[in-house]
Structures are given as C-alpha cells and as structure tokens.
FIVO-744212 format. One record per residue: x, y, z of N, C-alpha, C in turn. Coordinates in steps of 0.001 Angstrom, whole numbers, plus 500000, padded with zeros to 6 digits. Layout:
N
XYZXYZXYZ...
END
This chain:
101
162740056264237390162814057671237126162612058450238459163416059413238724163232060211239978161890060956239917161376061288241145160196062117241203160505063465240672159677063926239784159867065228239218158634066080239642158883067204240232157818068151240692157657069260239651156474069504239295156204070705238423155636071822239287156223072973239186155821074130240001154341074425239816153513074235240853152073074417240682151640075852240395152521076814240695152228078246240407152290078410238876153251077784238224153450077961236777152558077013236000152274075794236611151652074732235886150209074976235399149514075875236101148157076249235608148272076759234185147422076290233277147583076645231835147712078138231581146829078926232181146893080424231925148238080973232448148655080568233648149880081110234145151107080632233340151020079425232859152093078912232011152218079769230758151091080127230189151090080963228985151648082343229312151321082897230459151814084225230893153319084153231007153831083216231779155269083115232014156049082832230747155503081904229926156185081586228642156321082848227774155267083617227720155245084872226967156279085856227478156242086023228797157207086978229465158657086520229302158853085199229312160208084713229245160865084974227866159975085207226848160487085564225542161035086961225442160709087788226436161283089173226520162673089060227057163463090072226829164777090158227409164686090335228888165734089888229574165763090024231082165545091475231450164551091733232308164300093052232781163335093863231898163039093306230650162128094009229771160698093885230298159895094846229960158514094809230432157585094931229265156297094511229507155260094606228496154058095290229090153337096058228335152145096727228809151028095715228957150257095892229987149136094980230325148247094755229123147797095797228435146904095584227299147485094735226193148848094908225923149467094177224898149592092655225297149901092381226576149945091062227132148584090430227014147564091143227383146183090716227352145813090329225935146145091134224980145845090835223553146605089623223053147942089562223380148699088380222962148164087072223466147684087091224714147178085881225343145648085646225083145006086649224549143570086607224321142823086229225596143107086988226687142507086777227965141733088030228393140708087833229188139967089040229757140915089710230696140646090976230957141513091788231908141369091141233291140207090766233707140004090173235014140731088859235220140656088031234186141320086685234236142860086880234302143329087773233458144781088014233442145230088616234778144475089567235343144799090170236614144877089153237710143919088218237705143891087143238707145160086329238644145523085919237464146768085056237328148014085860237634148002087088237211149221087924237564149361088114239031148252088204239734148338088345241205148999087091241808148626085906241376149284084694241849150770084664241557151143085078240338152526085101239965153270086184240735152617087279241014153243088341241811153435087881243242152457087205243797152577086648245151153760085711245305154048084944244242155163084034244196156495084770243856156409086077243632157559086912243239158156086468241899157263085987241028157660085588239628157543086747238667156618087679238978156466088884238116156396090114238985156712091229238375156526092543239018155470093313238188154515093821238891153497094600238205153701096073238613153931096910237607154195098326237898153111099165237358152435099891238238151331100781237851151882102198237833151637102921236759152187104248236588151144105078235784151536106236235435150699107074234549151514107610233383150865107623232265151475108259231081150557109434230768151047110629231247150159111787231211149086111568232262147853111576231870146761111361232809146223109902232653146772109142231820146289107761231578147018106800232453146324105965233208146955104893233936147634103862233041148716103374233415149433102360232620149995101281233570149912100033233094150378098940233959151382098112233086152529097774233678153594097062232959153932095837233797154190094778233070154528093475233684155964093105233320156696092635234294158073092200234113158248090801234764158927089924234081159264088620234675160517088881235505160430088489236850161588088742237707162640087658237468163862087902237923164917086820237813164456085539238468163747085630239619163211084402240277162218083755239367161313084496238702160346083940237786160964083296236599162003083951236041162754083360234921163414082029235273163986082000236475164638080749236948163583079679237197162403080080237778161364079105238059160896078498236725160773079321235686160328078831234384161364077896233751162639078216233929163749077343233457163626075957234183163458075971235449163389074738236202162095073944235778161054074676235578159776074045235147160016073326233794160591074028232793160789073426231521161751072266231579162798072381232396163755071260232595163057070070233209162214070290234191161430069197234840160492068603233867159799069358233053158872068841232085159611067966231073160789068458230632161630067659229699162021066353230305162393066370231566162798065049232224161599064196232322160449064658232593159225063901232655158912063234231299158991064024230241158762063560228939159758062549228460161043062754228794162078061731228484161816060428229241161383060536230503161114059346231304159875058632230778158940059352230220157726058714229691158025057902228458159091058301227745159460057612226497160343056410226751160739056154227990161649055010228227160883053702228331
END
C-alpha cells in the first residue's frame, strides 16, 4: 500500500469536526460563529483556537462585521479548505481500504 498522508491541520478531532460541518454548506456559504459553536458543542475559546489554525492554513475565512451595533462573526470554508477536506477523506478511504486487505 502506498504511503498515505493525512493533513495534520484537518486531522485534529476538533478541526475535523469544524471542516466536516462547513463542507456540508454550499460552496461560498457562511455560518454564524454562535451557530457553529452550538452545532459542535464547543466553547467559544476552543472554537476560536481551532478556527485560527484553519485560517492560518487558508482553509477558512473568518469575517467579523456588525449587525447594527452587535458584532457578528461568520465562517466560510474556502475553496482550498474544501479541496483539502476532499483530499483528506480520499486519503482516509484509501487507508481504510488498505487496512482491509
């Protein structure tokens, strides 16, 4: 079986959950930070830390804005992030198929 590398940015359990959730959105769609936080049942600090790593890898875009006087933060999976997740899942499938041989 060829060596299969799993993207270490995505492979961390919390970041995998974030990227998997964002990949379920349509390309270019965004989700509000509180909604993502609730879906993943993560603390704001923990989610922010993982989003920063994903943002550094250019896998997500974090947009901070205001709705009236209230700050709002939206998260979008970038095309690069979507492709990285596709490669990750393909690599994982190859690993699992190889484990069954």
